[in-house]
C-alpha positions, 0 to 999 in steps of 0.5 A, a space after each residue: 495539529 496539522 500532519 501530512 503524508 506523502 506516499 510515493 508508491 509504484 502505481 500512484 502518489 498520495 498526499 493526505 493532510 490531517 487535523 489531529 485534535 483532542 476531545 474529552 480525552 480522545 485523539 481524533 483524526 480527521 482528514 482535511 485533504 486527500 490527493 492521488 495522482 496516478 503517476 506509475 513510477 514502477 513502469 519505468 523501474 521494473 522494465 528499464 531499471 531506472 525513472 525516465 526523464 518524463 517521469 522525473 519532471 512529472 514528478 517534480 512537478 507534482 512535488 511542487 504542487 504537494 509543497 504548495 498545499 502542505 503551505 496553504 494548509 499551514 501543515 505543522 509536520 509532514 513525512 514522504 516516504 517512496 517505496 518499491 519503485 524508487 528503492 529499486 531505481 538506479 536514479 531514485 536517490 538522485 531524484 529524491 536529492 534534486 526535489 530536496 534541492 529544487 522543492 525543499 521537500 525531503 523524501 525518505 526512501 524506505 525498505 520493505 521492513 520499514 514500510 510494513 512497520 509504518 502500515 502497522 501503526 495504523 492497524 493495532 486496533 484491527 489485529 485479531 486475537 489468534 494468528 493473523 497474517 497481514 497482507 499488503 500488496 502494492 505495485 512493486 512489492 508485497 509485504 507479509 507481517 505475522 501476528 500471534 495474539 497481537 503481537 508481531 512475530 515475523 515480517 518478510 517483503 517480497 518483490 511481487 507487485 501488481 505493476 511487476 506482474 502486469 509487465 511480466 517482471 515477476 519472478 517465479 523464484 520469488 513466488 517460491 520463496 513467498 510460498 516457502 515463507 508461509 510454510 515454514 513461518 505460518 503453517 508451523 503454528 498449526 492455527 487457524 489463520 485470519 487474513 488482513 488486507 490492506 492496499 488500494 486493489 483489495 479495498 476496491 474488491 471489498 467495496 465491489 463486494 458491498 461488505 459493511 465495514 468490519 466484515 469478513 470477506 471470504 476467499 471465494 468472493 475474492 475469486 468471484 469478483 476477479 472473475 467478474 473483472 476479467 470477463 471485461 476488456 480494459 475499456 469495459 472496466 473503466 466505463 462499465 465497472 467504473 474502475 480508475 484507469 490506473 486501477 482497471 489493468 492492476 486490480 486482476 494481478 493484485 487480486 492473484 496475490 491475495 488469492 495465492 497467499 491466502 491459499 497458501 496460509 490456508 485461510 478462507 476469510 480476510 478482513 479489509 480495514 482500508 488502512 494504508 501507509 499514509 495512515 501509518 505515517 499520520 500515527 508516526 508523526 502524531 507520536 513523534 510531535 504531539 508533545 
């Protein structure tokens, strides 16, 4: 069975096509195609409140290209979901309707809790025992999920993201709300907290730390890598550190979010399993269509 996920974020848009097979009683997910296109929808939305005509035109062209890939790979089922940028845009729903009419792709604009639930479908094997705080940082929002002995006990979405911060559109009141949520919901357990991080920026920081899969990364190491990146200007980050242009400018504000959340939660280490929304969508589609 071939499944596809389209993840329409605030900083980039991703398409993943996966082949799902059964082998000796095990379900195997093998990636056939992955495309990441740096269309920063959040740049429009967080500054003006709506998507510009230019961004809309590029978005429709990209959806047409993705539709062709879905057809070429003969995908059995797909799910396209849009997060913070489109759900906060005055014309996001209008654009989604236009894509459905012109391209034939249905886009689901999901809220923060739905986004968190989707990601969590791919995280079940990585959640440790005890108290675990899952931190997912995107371009427009940050989702916090709290687990106690592998059972989700709380969740909240905050309008703080890397693109928002880059544009100076993060609200101090939202930062205060996030800290208050951690104080009330996390610290009340009086237990050691293990952080679990998802998102393209924490994946890149983990890679730069040269950590082996499954190994914890310390908060001190995140701060060290953030300081290293900050010591370079934007051009040097792209050419010397080999960061993608749309990663080079947002990685520092994204790291600030992980650092603040971990400091507030009094945790000194983080697991980075390299899964995200697109992987959660795959699990959702598999459970829905496997019969």
